[in-house]
C-alpha positions as CSV (number, residue, x, y, z in Angstrom):
1,M,137.1,183.7,100.2
2,F,137.1,182.1,103.7
3,I,139.7,179.4,104.4
4,I,140.5,177.8,107.7
5,F,143.7,175.7,108.4
6,V,144.1,173.7,111.6
7,C,147.7,173.4,112.7
8,A,148.9,169.8,113.2
9,G,150.6,168.6,116.3
10,L,148.0,169.6,118.8
11,T,147.1,167.1,121.4
12,M,143.5,166.0,122.1
13,R,143.7,167.6,125.5
14,S,144.4,171.1,124.1
15,R,141.5,173.5,124.7
16,I,142.7,176.0,122.1
17,V,143.2,175.2,118.4
18,R,145.2,177.6,116.4
19,T,143.7,178.4,113.0
20,S,144.5,180.6,110.0
21,V,141.8,182.5,108.3
22,S,142.1,184.3,104.9
23,L,140.2,187.6,104.8
24,P,140.1,190.6,102.3
25,R,142.6,193.3,103.3
26,D,139.9,196.0,103.7
27,L,137.9,193.7,106.1
28,I,141.0,193.0,108.2
29,K,141.7,196.7,108.4
30,E,138.2,197.4,109.6
31,L,138.4,194.5,112.1
32,D,141.6,195.9,113.5
33,R,140.1,199.4,113.9
34,F,137.2,197.9,115.8
35,V,139.5,195.7,117.9
36,D,141.6,198.7,118.9
37,S,138.5,200.8,119.7
38,I,137.3,198.2,122.3
39,K,140.8,197.4,123.6
40,S,140.5,193.7,122.7
41,D,142.2,191.3,120.3
42,R,141.3,189.7,117.1
43,S,140.9,186.2,118.5
44,K,138.4,187.3,121.2
45,V,136.4,189.3,118.6
46,V,136.3,186.4,116.1
47,Q,135.3,183.9,118.8
48,Q,132.4,186.1,119.8
49,A,131.3,186.6,116.2
50,I,131.4,182.8,115.7
51,R,129.4,182.3,118.9
52,N,126.8,184.9,117.8
53,F,126.5,183.2,114.4
54,L,126.1,179.8,115.8
55,S,123.4,181.0,118.2
56,I,121.1,182.1,115.4
57,P,118.1,179.7,115.1
58,H,118.1,177.7,111.9
59,K,115.5,175.0,112.3
60,E,111.8,175.1,113.1
61,G,112.4,172.8,116.2
62,D,115.0,175.1,117.7
63,V,114.1,176.5,121.1
64,V,114.7,180.3,121.1
65,S,114.5,183.2,123.4
66,G,114.7,186.9,122.5
67,S,112.6,189.8,121.4
68,L,110.5,191.1,118.6
69,M,110.6,194.9,118.1
70,I,107.5,196.3,116.3
71,V,107.3,199.9,115.3
72,Y,103.8,200.9,114.3
73,S,101.6,203.9,113.6
74,H,99.6,205.0,116.6
75,D,97.1,206.7,114.2
76,E,96.0,203.4,112.6
77,R,92.6,202.8,114.1
78,G,92.2,199.4,115.8
79,L,95.8,198.4,115.4
80,E,96.8,198.4,119.1
81,E,93.8,196.2,119.9
82,E,94.7,193.9,117.1
83,L,98.3,193.6,118.3
84,T,97.0,192.8,121.8
85,D,94.6,190.2,120.5
86,I,97.5,188.6,118.6
87,Q,99.6,188.4,121.8
88,H,96.7,186.7,123.6
89,R,96.7,184.0,120.9
90,F,100.4,183.4,121.5
91,V,100.4,183.7,125.3
92,N,102.1,180.3,125.8
93,F,105.5,181.6,124.8
94,I,105.3,185.4,125.3
95,I,107.1,186.3,128.5
96,S,106.5,190.0,128.6
97,N,106.2,193.2,126.6
98,I,107.1,196.9,126.7
99,H,105.2,199.7,124.9
100,I,106.9,203.0,124.4
101,H,105.9,206.2,122.5
102,L,108.5,207.3,119.9
103,D,106.7,210.5,119.0
104,E,103.1,211.7,118.5
105,H,102.4,209.2,115.7
106,R,104.6,206.2,116.2
107,C,104.9,203.6,119.0
108,M,107.3,200.7,119.6
109,L,106.1,197.4,121.1
110,T,108.8,195.0,122.2
111,I,107.6,191.5,122.8
112,F,109.9,189.1,124.8
113,V,109.5,185.4,123.8
114,K,110.8,181.9,124.7
115,G,109.6,179.0,122.8
116,S,109.9,177.1,119.5
117,F,111.3,178.9,116.5
118,K,108.3,177.7,114.5
119,D,105.9,179.4,117.0
120,V,107.9,182.6,117.1
121,Q,107.9,182.7,113.3
122,S,104.1,182.3,113.3
123,L,103.8,185.2,115.7
124,I,106.0,187.3,113.4
125,R,103.9,186.4,110.4
126,S,100.7,187.4,112.3
127,I,102.1,190.9,112.9
128,T,104.1,191.6,109.7
129,G,102.0,193.2,106.9
130,K,99.3,194.5,109.2
131,K,98.2,198.0,108.0
132,G,100.0,200.5,110.2
133,V,102.9,198.2,111.2
134,L,106.0,200.0,109.9
135,M,108.7,197.6,111.0
136,V,109.2,194.2,112.7
137,R,112.7,193.2,113.8
138,E,113.6,190.0,115.6
139,S,116.5,189.4,117.9
140,L,116.5,185.7,118.8
141,V,119.1,183.2,120.1
142,R,118.9,179.5,120.1
143,I,118.9,178.1,123.7
């Protein structure tokens, strides 16, 4: 259950609005342990969590920036060339990329993007499901 109450009596000029949030006891205990570990306070942590949530793209027209992390099998014949060809098709919003070797058999390709959420989703669909692609993870923010 998640409930927010806004305290009455605040003027329109106030920059801070005091709220009350109802959370399960185990969640608040975990939050307090985290807050203590980073030497912060609940309000700052909750503010950051809300900002993070609100920055997540929700609509196709959203403009986003971020990265796509692809882990793939180095042993899959032709896959590296296919991933390069895919990037060339989406060159208008790919900013850069980094390729690293995880071990003898796996590589990680991180592609940095800035463009419409719809286009980035299309790029993700082009990569996901390719034989030898082990994982695709996105980290995008709405800008």
